[in-house]
A tleap script that builds the chain and sets N, CA, C and O, in Angstrom:
source leaprc.protein.ff14SB
mol = sequence {
  NMET THR ASP GLU SER ASP GLU THR SER ARG
  TYR ILE THR VAL PHE HIE GLN LEU LYS GLU
  THR GLU SER GLY GLU PRO GLY ASP ARG PHE
  VAL VAL HIE GLY GLU LYS LEU GLY ASP ARG
  CYS LYS PHE ASP GLU GLU GLN GLY ASP PHE
  ILE PRO VAL ALA ARG PRO ILE ALA VAL ILE
  ASP VAL GLY THR LYS MET ALA ASP ASP GLU
  THR ILE GLU TRP CYS ASN SER HIE ALA GLY
  LYS ALA VAL LEU ASN GLN PHE PHE PRO GLU
  ILE GLU PRO THR ASP PRO THR LEU PRO ASP
  ALA GLY GLU TYR LEU GLU ASP ILE ASP CASP
}
set mol.1.N position { -20.483 13.240 -30.117 }
set mol.1.CA position { -19.978 13.879 -28.931 }
set mol.1.C position { -20.041 15.394 -29.117 }
set mol.1.O position { -19.750 15.918 -30.192 }
set mol.2.N position { -20.417 16.063 -28.075 }
set mol.2.CA position { -20.493 17.514 -28.116 }
set mol.2.C position { -19.826 18.092 -26.884 }
set mol.2.O position { -19.704 17.423 -25.858 }
set mol.3.N position { -19.389 19.357 -26.995 }
set mol.3.CA position { -18.793 20.012 -25.832 }
set mol.3.C position { -19.806 20.100 -24.712 }
set mol.3.O position { -20.955 20.483 -24.931 }
set mol.4.N position { -19.382 19.747 -23.519 }
set mol.4.CA position { -20.240 19.854 -22.351 }
set mol.4.C position { -19.819 21.061 -21.547 }
set mol.4.O position { -18.626 21.307 -21.372 }
set mol.5.N position { -20.789 21.824 -21.053 }
set mol.5.CA position { -20.445 22.957 -20.212 }
set mol.5.C position { -21.017 22.771 -18.812 }
set mol.5.O position { -20.923 23.671 -17.977 }
set mol.6.N position { -21.603 21.622 -18.554 }
set mol.6.CA position { -22.171 21.344 -17.240 }
set mol.6.C position { -21.075 21.241 -16.191 }
set mol.6.O position { -19.910 21.008 -16.513 }
set mol.7.N position { -21.460 21.415 -14.943 }
set mol.7.CA position { -20.507 21.234 -13.853 }
set mol.7.C position { -20.238 19.760 -13.603 }
set mol.7.O position { -19.237 19.408 -12.980 }
set mol.8.N position { -21.129 18.890 -14.085 }
set mol.8.CA position { -20.890 17.454 -13.980 }
set mol.8.C position { -20.771 16.884 -15.382 }
set mol.8.O position { -21.469 17.310 -16.302 }
set mol.9.N position { -19.894 15.935 -15.529 }
set mol.9.CA position { -19.672 15.309 -16.826 }
set mol.9.C position { -19.169 13.902 -16.595 }
set mol.9.O position { -18.587 13.618 -15.548 }
set mol.10.N position { -19.380 13.032 -17.535 }
set mol.10.CA position { -18.850 11.670 -17.442 }
set mol.10.C position { -17.588 11.519 -18.282 }
set mol.10.O position { -17.136 10.401 -18.530 }
set mol.11.N position { -17.018 12.640 -18.720 }
set mol.11.CA position { -15.852 12.610 -19.603 }
set mol.11.C position { -14.639 13.325 -19.010 }
set mol.11.O position { -14.758 14.272 -18.234 }
set mol.12.N position { -13.471 12.829 -19.412 }
set mol.12.CA position { -12.183 13.456 -19.146 }
set mol.12.C position { -11.536 13.632 -20.523 }
set mol.12.O position { -11.544 12.702 -21.329 }
set mol.13.N position { -10.982 14.801 -20.800 }
set mol.13.CA position { -10.316 15.038 -22.076 }
set mol.13.C position { -8.819 15.165 -21.840 }
set mol.13.O position { -8.378 15.867 -20.930 }
set mol.14.N position { -8.038 14.470 -22.680 }
set mol.14.CA position { -6.579 14.556 -22.644 }
set mol.14.C position { -6.148 15.516 -23.748 }
set mol.14.O position { -6.555 15.371 -24.901 }
set mol.15.N position { -5.320 16.502 -23.385 }
set mol.15.CA position { -4.795 17.472 -24.343 }
set mol.15.C position { -3.305 17.276 -24.546 }
set mol.15.O position { -2.594 16.841 -23.641 }
set mol.16.N position { -2.837 17.605 -25.753 }
set mol.16.CA position { -1.415 17.598 -26.099 }
set mol.16.C position { -1.007 19.049 -26.356 }
set mol.16.O position { -1.606 19.730 -27.188 }
set mol.17.N position { 0.007 19.513 -25.644 }
set mol.17.CA position { 0.485 20.892 -25.760 }
set mol.17.C position { 1.240 21.060 -27.073 }
set mol.17.O position { 2.160 20.295 -27.362 }
set mol.18.N position { 0.856 22.065 -27.874 }
set mol.18.CA position { 1.478 22.329 -29.167 }
set mol.18.C position { 2.534 23.427 -29.101 }
set mol.18.O position { 3.572 23.340 -29.758 }
set mol.19.N position { 2.265 24.455 -28.307 }
set mol.19.CA position { 3.140 25.628 -28.207 }
set mol.19.C position { 3.476 25.883 -26.742 }
set mol.19.O position { 2.747 25.467 -25.841 }
set mol.20.N position { 4.578 26.567 -26.524 }
set mol.20.CA position { 4.965 26.938 -25.158 }
set mol.20.C position { 4.008 28.012 -24.631 }
set mol.20.O position { 3.700 28.988 -25.316 }
set mol.21.N position { 3.560 27.805 -23.419 }
set mol.21.CA position { 2.731 28.784 -22.717 }
set mol.21.C position { 3.235 28.869 -21.283 }
set mol.21.O position { 4.152 28.143 -20.898 }
set mol.22.N position { 2.643 29.745 -20.504 }
set mol.22.CA position { 3.026 29.850 -19.101 }
set mol.22.C position { 2.683 28.586 -18.312 }
set mol.22.O position { 3.204 28.380 -17.216 }
set mol.23.N position { 1.821 27.751 -18.854 }
set mol.23.CA position { 1.427 26.531 -18.129 }
set mol.23.C position { 1.946 25.237 -18.749 }
set mol.23.O position { 1.628 24.155 -18.254 }
set mol.24.N position { 2.737 25.319 -19.820 }
set mol.24.CA position { 3.234 24.081 -20.403 }
set mol.24.C position { 4.197 24.283 -21.549 }
set mol.24.O position { 4.286 25.357 -22.144 }
set mol.25.N position { 4.924 23.200 -21.841 }
set mol.25.CA position { 5.895 23.152 -22.932 }
set mol.25.C position { 5.330 22.277 -24.060 }
set mol.25.O position { 4.485 21.418 -23.806 }
set mol.26.N position { 5.784 22.485 -25.294 }
set mol.26.CA position { 5.353 21.601 -26.380 }
set mol.26.C position { 5.636 20.136 -26.032 }
set mol.26.O position { 6.717 19.797 -25.550 }
set mol.27.N position { 4.662 19.293 -26.281 }
set mol.27.CA position { 4.795 17.869 -25.970 }
set mol.27.C position { 4.186 17.472 -24.640 }
set mol.27.O position { 3.917 16.293 -24.408 }
set mol.28.N position { 3.962 18.451 -23.753 }
set mol.28.CA position { 3.311 18.143 -22.477 }
set mol.28.C position { 1.886 17.684 -22.738 }
set mol.28.O position { 1.286 18.013 -23.761 }
set mol.29.N position { 1.366 16.927 -21.805 }
set mol.29.CA position { -0.045 16.512 -21.872 }
set mol.29.C position { -0.716 16.836 -20.553 }
set mol.29.O position { -0.079 16.846 -19.500 }
set mol.30.N position { -2.020 17.103 -20.625 }
set mol.30.CA position { -2.778 17.405 -19.422 }
set mol.30.C position { -4.214 16.960 -19.606 }
set mol.30.O position { -4.676 16.768 -20.731 }
set mol.31.N position { -4.923 16.794 -18.490 }
set mol.31.CA position { -6.325 16.386 -18.541 }
set mol.31.C position { -7.204 17.505 -18.023 }
set mol.31.O position { -6.799 18.294 -17.169 }
set mol.32.N position { -8.408 17.559 -18.554 }
set mol.32.CA position { -9.431 18.482 -18.072 }
set mol.32.C position { -10.733 17.710 -17.902 }
set mol.32.O position { -10.980 16.717 -18.587 }
set mol.33.N position { -11.541 18.177 -16.995 }
set mol.33.CA position { -12.859 17.593 -16.756 }
set mol.33.C position { -13.796 18.028 -17.880 }
set mol.33.O position { -13.834 19.202 -18.247 }
set mol.34.N position { -14.534 17.094 -18.412 }
set mol.34.CA position { -15.518 17.398 -19.442 }
set mol.34.C position { -15.056 16.961 -20.823 }
set mol.34.O position { -13.894 16.619 -21.043 }
set mol.35.N position { -16.003 16.986 -21.733 }
set mol.35.CA position { -15.759 16.604 -23.122 }
set mol.35.C position { -15.430 17.870 -23.895 }
set mol.35.O position { -16.323 18.638 -24.250 }
set mol.36.N position { -14.155 18.083 -24.154 }
set mol.36.CA position { -13.686 19.295 -24.825 }
set mol.36.C position { -13.131 18.899 -26.179 }
set mol.36.O position { -12.108 18.219 -26.253 }
set mol.37.N position { -13.786 19.312 -27.243 }
set mol.37.CA position { -13.386 18.879 -28.579 }
set mol.37.C position { -12.611 19.937 -29.359 }
set mol.37.O position { -12.039 19.649 -30.411 }
set mol.38.N position { -12.596 21.155 -28.843 }
set mol.38.CA position { -11.904 22.225 -29.557 }
set mol.38.C position { -10.504 22.456 -29.027 }
set mol.38.O position { -10.181 22.104 -27.892 }
set mol.39.N position { -9.671 23.060 -29.880 }
set mol.39.CA position { -8.317 23.424 -29.486 }
set mol.39.C position { -8.363 24.480 -28.376 }
set mol.39.O position { -9.300 25.273 -28.290 }
set mol.40.N position { -7.328 24.469 -27.533 }
set mol.40.CA position { -7.110 25.562 -26.584 }
set mol.40.C position { -6.304 26.596 -27.347 }
set mol.40.O position { -5.269 26.268 -27.927 }
set mol.41.N position { -6.765 27.841 -27.355 }
set mol.41.CA position { -6.114 28.877 -28.153 }
set mol.41.C position { -5.622 30.032 -27.289 }
set mol.41.O position { -6.072 30.239 -26.162 }
set mol.42.N position { -4.685 30.771 -27.861 }
set mol.42.CA position { -4.103 31.926 -27.194 }
set mol.42.C position { -3.917 32.998 -28.262 }
set mol.42.O position { -3.604 32.691 -29.412 }
set mol.43.N position { -4.113 34.261 -27.873 }
set mol.43.CA position { -3.939 35.348 -28.840 }
set mol.43.C position { -2.453 35.593 -29.061 }
set mol.43.O position { -1.703 35.813 -28.109 }
set mol.44.N position { -2.033 35.553 -30.319 }
set mol.44.CA position { -0.650 35.818 -30.699 }
set mol.44.C position { -0.584 37.234 -31.249 }
set mol.44.O position { -1.132 37.517 -32.314 }
set mol.45.N position { 0.091 38.130 -30.521 }
set mol.45.CA position { 0.147 39.539 -30.921 }
set mol.45.C position { 0.880 39.740 -32.242 }
set mol.45.O position { 0.520 40.619 -33.025 }
set mol.46.N position { 1.910 38.928 -32.496 }
set mol.46.CA position { 2.659 39.055 -33.755 }
set mol.46.C position { 1.781 38.742 -34.957 }
set mol.46.O position { 1.837 39.431 -35.976 }
set mol.47.N position { 0.966 37.692 -34.828 }
set mol.47.CA position { 0.085 37.301 -35.928 }
set mol.47.C position { -1.239 38.054 -35.902 }
set mol.47.O position { -1.956 38.094 -36.901 }
set mol.48.N position { -1.562 38.652 -34.753 }
set mol.48.CA position { -2.829 39.366 -34.628 }
set mol.48.C position { -4.035 38.449 -34.681 }
set mol.48.O position { -5.115 38.852 -35.111 }
set mol.49.N position { -3.846 37.205 -34.238 }
set mol.49.CA position { -4.916 36.213 -34.321 }
set mol.49.C position { -4.734 35.178 -33.206 }
set mol.49.O position { -3.681 35.099 -32.573 }
set mol.50.N position { -5.782 34.396 -32.989 }
set mol.50.CA position { -5.704 33.309 -32.022 }
set mol.50.C position { -5.039 32.102 -32.685 }
set mol.50.O position { -5.338 31.761 -33.830 }
set mol.51.N position { -4.138 31.470 -31.947 }
set mol.51.CA position { -3.463 30.278 -32.462 }
set mol.51.C position { -3.673 29.126 -31.488 }
set mol.51.O position { -3.758 29.348 -30.281 }
set mol.52.N position { -3.759 27.895 -31.995 }
set mol.52.CA position { -3.916 26.752 -31.097 }
set mol.52.C position { -2.638 26.500 -30.305 }
set mol.52.O position { -1.544 26.497 -30.868 }
set mol.53.N position { -2.779 26.288 -29.000 }
set mol.53.CA position { -1.626 25.974 -28.151 }
set mol.53.C position { -1.734 24.566 -27.566 }
set mol.53.O position { -0.742 24.018 -27.085 }
set mol.54.N position { -2.922 23.985 -27.602 }
set mol.54.CA position { -3.116 22.607 -27.144 }
set mol.54.C position { -4.297 22.014 -27.895 }
set mol.54.O position { -5.272 22.700 -28.201 }
set mol.55.N position { -4.186 20.715 -28.185 }
set mol.55.CA position { -5.217 20.033 -28.971 }
set mol.55.C position { -5.696 18.793 -28.228 }
set mol.55.O position { -4.885 18.054 -27.670 }
set mol.56.N position { -7.016 18.556 -28.216 }
set mol.56.CA position { -7.512 17.335 -27.571 }
set mol.56.C position { -7.089 16.105 -28.373 }
set mol.56.O position { -7.184 16.083 -29.600 }
set mol.57.N position { -6.619 15.079 -27.652 }
set mol.57.CA position { -6.210 13.853 -28.338 }
set mol.57.C position { -7.029 12.641 -27.904 }
set mol.57.O position { -6.980 11.595 -28.550 }
set mol.58.N position { -7.786 12.779 -26.804 }
set mol.58.CA position { -8.628 11.665 -26.361 }
set mol.58.C position { -9.737 12.188 -25.458 }
set mol.58.O position { -9.530 13.092 -24.649 }
set mol.59.N position { -10.904 11.605 -25.614 }
set mol.59.CA position { -12.024 11.848 -24.705 }
set mol.59.C position { -12.352 10.506 -24.073 }
set mol.59.O position { -12.674 9.544 -24.771 }
set mol.60.N position { -12.268 10.445 -22.747 }
set mol.60.CA position { -12.446 9.202 -22.006 }
set mol.60.C position { -13.778 9.233 -21.271 }
set mol.60.O position { -14.043 10.149 -20.492 }
set mol.61.N position { -14.608 8.238 -21.518 }
set mol.61.CA position { -15.882 8.075 -20.810 }
set mol.61.C position { -15.592 7.330 -19.520 }
set mol.61.O position { -15.241 6.150 -19.552 }
set mol.62.N position { -15.736 8.004 -18.380 }
set mol.62.CA position { -15.413 7.378 -17.092 }
set mol.62.C position { -16.573 6.547 -16.546 }
set mol.62.O position { -16.431 5.893 -15.513 }
set mol.63.N position { -17.706 6.565 -17.221 }
set mol.63.CA position { -18.801 5.676 -16.857 }
set mol.63.C position { -19.862 6.256 -15.947 }
set mol.63.O position { -20.945 5.683 -15.822 }
set mol.64.N position { -19.578 7.378 -15.308 }
set mol.64.CA position { -20.562 8.003 -14.435 }
set mol.64.C position { -20.273 9.494 -14.361 }
set mol.64.O position { -19.120 9.917 -14.450 }
set mol.65.N position { -21.308 10.274 -14.201 }
set mol.65.CA position { -21.100 11.712 -14.085 }
set mol.65.C position { -20.372 12.027 -12.791 }
set mol.65.O position { -20.638 11.427 -11.749 }
set mol.66.N position { -19.459 12.968 -12.870 }
set mol.66.CA position { -18.746 13.410 -11.678 }
set mol.66.C position { -18.548 14.918 -11.760 }
set mol.66.O position { -18.584 15.515 -12.836 }
set mol.67.N position { -18.341 15.508 -10.602 }
set mol.67.CA position { -18.115 16.944 -10.530 }
set mol.67.C position { -16.662 17.245 -10.894 }
set mol.67.O position { -15.803 16.366 -10.841 }
set mol.68.N position { -16.406 18.476 -11.256 }
set mol.68.CA position { -15.075 18.915 -11.646 }
set mol.68.C position { -14.036 18.593 -10.569 }
set mol.68.O position { -12.919 18.186 -10.889 }
set mol.69.N position { -14.394 18.773 -9.305 }
set mol.69.CA position { -13.432 18.543 -8.224 }
set mol.69.C position { -13.154 17.059 -7.971 }
set mol.69.O position { -12.301 16.728 -7.147 }
set mol.70.N position { -13.852 16.169 -8.657 }
set mol.70.CA position { -13.601 14.732 -8.533 }
set mol.70.C position { -12.641 14.208 -9.602 }
set mol.70.O position { -12.289 13.028 -9.591 }
set mol.71.N position { -12.217 15.071 -10.520 }
set mol.71.CA position { -11.342 14.657 -11.616 }
set mol.71.C position { -10.030 14.086 -11.096 }
set mol.71.O position { -9.610 13.017 -11.539 }
set mol.72.N position { -9.385 14.766 -10.177 }
set mol.72.CA position { -8.101 14.296 -9.636 }
set mol.72.C position { -8.279 12.956 -8.945 }
set mol.72.O position { -7.440 12.064 -9.070 }
set mol.73.N position { -9.382 12.819 -8.214 }
set mol.73.CA position { -9.668 11.558 -7.522 }
set mol.73.C position { -9.770 10.409 -8.531 }
set mol.73.O position { -9.213 9.335 -8.304 }
set mol.74.N position { -10.479 10.630 -9.640 }
set mol.74.CA position { -10.605 9.583 -10.665 }
set mol.74.C position { -9.241 9.292 -11.295 }
set mol.74.O position { -8.889 8.129 -11.490 }
set mol.75.N position { -8.474 10.329 -11.611 }
set mol.75.CA position { -7.161 10.134 -12.240 }
set mol.75.C position { -6.233 9.295 -11.361 }
set mol.75.O position { -5.382 8.574 -11.881 }
set mol.76.N position { -6.385 9.377 -10.048 }
set mol.76.CA position { -5.544 8.613 -9.120 }
set mol.76.C position { -6.124 7.247 -8.761 }
set mol.76.O position { -5.518 6.503 -7.990 }
set mol.77.N position { -7.287 6.912 -9.309 }
set mol.77.CA position { -7.902 5.614 -9.027 }
set mol.77.C position { -7.234 4.520 -9.863 }
set mol.77.O position { -6.488 4.816 -10.796 }
set mol.78.N position { -7.502 3.259 -9.525 }
set mol.78.CA position { -6.970 2.133 -10.308 }
set mol.78.C position { -7.384 2.279 -11.776 }
set mol.78.O position { -6.553 2.153 -12.676 }
set mol.79.N position { -8.660 2.541 -12.007 }
set mol.79.CA position { -9.162 2.656 -13.383 }
set mol.79.C position { -8.532 3.846 -14.099 }
set mol.79.O position { -8.115 3.734 -15.252 }
set mol.80.N position { -8.466 4.975 -13.418 }
set mol.80.CA position { -7.881 6.170 -14.019 }
set mol.80.C position { -6.442 5.957 -14.432 }
set mol.80.O position { -6.053 6.315 -15.543 }
set mol.81.N position { -5.641 5.374 -13.540 }
set mol.81.CA position { -4.230 5.130 -13.856 }
set mol.81.C position { -4.080 4.142 -15.015 }
set mol.81.O position { -3.209 4.309 -15.869 }
set mol.82.N position { -4.926 3.119 -15.040 }
set mol.82.CA position { -4.851 2.127 -16.116 }
set mol.82.C position { -5.135 2.769 -17.471 }
set mol.82.O position { -4.459 2.463 -18.454 }
set mol.83.N position { -6.117 3.645 -17.532 }
set mol.83.CA position { -6.484 4.284 -18.796 }
set mol.83.C position { -5.482 5.370 -19.178 }
set mol.83.O position { -5.065 5.452 -20.333 }
set mol.84.N position { -5.096 6.200 -18.214 }
set mol.84.CA position { -4.223 7.332 -18.522 }
set mol.84.C position { -2.786 6.919 -18.831 }
set mol.84.O position { -2.046 7.689 -19.443 }
set mol.85.N position { -2.384 5.728 -18.424 }
set mol.85.CA position { -1.030 5.248 -18.674 }
set mol.85.C position { -0.662 5.269 -20.156 }
set mol.85.O position { 0.503 5.480 -20.493 }
set mol.86.N position { -1.628 5.055 -21.045 }
set mol.86.CA position { -1.312 5.056 -22.476 }
set mol.86.C position { -0.990 6.456 -23.005 }
set mol.86.O position { -0.379 6.591 -24.064 }
set mol.87.N position { -1.399 7.499 -22.273 }
set mol.87.CA position { -1.119 8.880 -22.672 }
set mol.87.C position { -0.007 9.501 -21.827 }
set mol.87.O position { 0.650 10.451 -22.254 }
set mol.88.N position { 0.198 8.963 -20.634 }
set mol.88.CA position { 1.198 9.452 -19.689 }
set mol.88.C position { 2.016 8.247 -19.209 }
set mol.88.O position { 1.696 7.672 -18.168 }
set mol.89.N position { 3.059 7.854 -19.938 }
set mol.89.CA position { 3.816 6.654 -19.579 }
set mol.89.C position { 4.406 6.699 -18.171 }
set mol.89.O position { 4.686 5.654 -17.583 }
set mol.90.N position { 4.594 7.894 -17.630 }
set mol.90.CA position { 5.152 8.002 -16.282 }
set mol.90.C position { 4.155 7.592 -15.194 }
set mol.90.O position { 4.544 7.405 -14.041 }
set mol.91.N position { 2.886 7.454 -15.548 }
set mol.91.CA position { 1.875 6.998 -14.584 }
set mol.91.C position { 1.938 5.482 -14.501 }
set mol.91.O position { 1.739 4.784 -15.495 }
set mol.92.N position { 2.212 4.992 -13.329 }
set mol.92.CA position { 2.290 3.542 -13.103 }
set mol.92.C position { 0.904 3.020 -12.711 }
set mol.92.O position { 0.376 3.405 -11.668 }
set mol.93.N position { 0.310 2.149 -13.535 }
set mol.93.CA position { -0.963 1.568 -13.118 }
set mol.93.C position { -0.742 0.694 -11.879 }
set mol.93.O position { 0.273 0.007 -11.766 }
set mol.94.N position { -1.680 0.730 -10.976 }
set mol.94.CA position { -1.569 -0.075 -9.768 }
set mol.94.C position { -2.275 -1.404 -9.968 }
set mol.94.O position { -3.265 -1.489 -10.695 }
set mol.95.N position { -1.764 -2.432 -9.325 }
set mol.95.CA position { -2.357 -3.761 -9.414 }
set mol.95.C position { -3.393 -3.905 -8.305 }
set mol.95.O position { -3.037 -3.908 -7.127 }
set mol.96.N position { -4.664 -4.025 -8.662 }
set mol.96.CA position { -5.708 -4.121 -7.646 }
set mol.96.C position { -5.909 -5.530 -7.078 }
set mol.96.O position { -6.795 -5.752 -6.253 }
set mol.97.N position { -5.084 -6.476 -7.523 }
set mol.97.CA position { -5.240 -7.856 -7.079 }
set mol.97.C position { -4.962 -7.971 -5.581 }
set mol.97.O position { -3.952 -7.462 -5.095 }
set mol.98.N position { -5.846 -8.632 -4.859 }
set mol.98.CA position { -5.666 -8.836 -3.423 }
set mol.98.C position { -4.499 -9.782 -3.168 }
set mol.98.O position { -4.262 -10.694 -3.960 }
set mol.99.N position { -3.767 -9.578 -2.073 }
set mol.99.CA position { -2.559 -10.368 -1.810 }
set mol.99.C position { -2.780 -11.884 -1.813 }
set mol.99.O position { -1.916 -12.613 -2.301 }
set mol.100.N position { -3.880 -12.374 -1.297 }
set mol.100.CA position { -4.118 -13.815 -1.196 }
set mol.100.C position { -4.871 -14.392 -2.387 }
set mol.100.O position { -5.275 -15.554 -2.343 }
set mol.101.N position { -5.070 -13.623 -3.440 }
set mol.101.CA position { -5.863 -14.088 -4.577 }
set mol.101.C position { -5.061 -14.918 -5.567 }
set mol.101.O position { -5.646 -15.538 -6.456 }
set mol.102.N position { -3.750 -14.948 -5.441 }
set mol.102.CA position { -2.897 -15.644 -6.398 }
set mol.102.C position { -3.288 -17.078 -6.642 }
set mol.102.O position { -3.334 -17.517 -7.791 }
set mol.103.N position { -3.573 -17.827 -5.582 }
set mol.103.CA position { -3.911 -19.242 -5.755 }
set mol.103.C position { -5.208 -19.415 -6.536 }
set mol.103.O position { -5.356 -20.393 -7.268 }
set mol.104.N position { -6.149 -18.484 -6.395 }
set mol.104.CA position { -7.411 -18.578 -7.117 }
set mol.104.C position { -7.236 -18.182 -8.580 }
set mol.104.O position { -7.904 -18.720 -9.464 }
set mol.105.N position { -6.343 -17.250 -8.820 }
set mol.105.CA position { -6.085 -16.813 -10.194 }
set mol.105.C position { -5.401 -17.916 -10.989 }
set mol.105.O position { -5.611 -18.029 -12.197 }
set mol.106.N position { -4.588 -18.727 -10.327 }
set mol.106.CA position { -3.933 -19.844 -11.006 }
set mol.106.C position { -4.961 -20.846 -11.507 }
set mol.106.O position { -4.728 -21.500 -12.524 }
set mol.107.N position { -6.093 -20.987 -10.823 }
set mol.107.CA position { -7.158 -21.896 -11.237 }
set mol.107.C position { -7.746 -21.513 -12.599 }
set mol.107.O position { -8.242 -22.372 -13.329 }
set mol.108.N position { -7.690 -20.234 -12.934 }
set mol.108.CA position { -8.264 -19.746 -14.193 }
set mol.108.C position { -7.498 -20.318 -15.383 }
set mol.108.O position { -8.092 -20.608 -16.421 }
set mol.109.N position { -6.183 -20.483 -15.238 }
set mol.109.CA position { -5.364 -20.988 -16.341 }
set mol.109.C position { -5.576 -22.480 -16.601 }
set mol.109.O position { -5.272 -22.957 -17.694 }
set mol.110.N position { -6.085 -23.215 -15.632 }
set mol.110.CA position { -6.258 -24.669 -15.768 }
set mol.110.C position { -7.439 -25.030 -16.645 }
set mol.110.O position { -7.714 -26.212 -16.854 }
savepdb mol mol.pdb
quit
């Protein structure tokens, strides 16, 4: 896997926030479009150096290339919620089962 800089990518990266920033608290998680393998860094004036503030913890292959503006749409899809639930417990996966399919699903157990 390599960092992608294209406007289209088939990957979503989940980050874990390490340090407090204007956009997050330690322990927060967020997603970005693309395959991002490096830490997100910020310049620390006290140390005079760049320090990591967020680290990638998962790269998810969504199966097809999509544009950056389609990331939110995928995250809100049945598949997106099912996958992201393991990183964001507050996301409730939706059940895509059709209302009248129950009787057919019972046949599978027989």
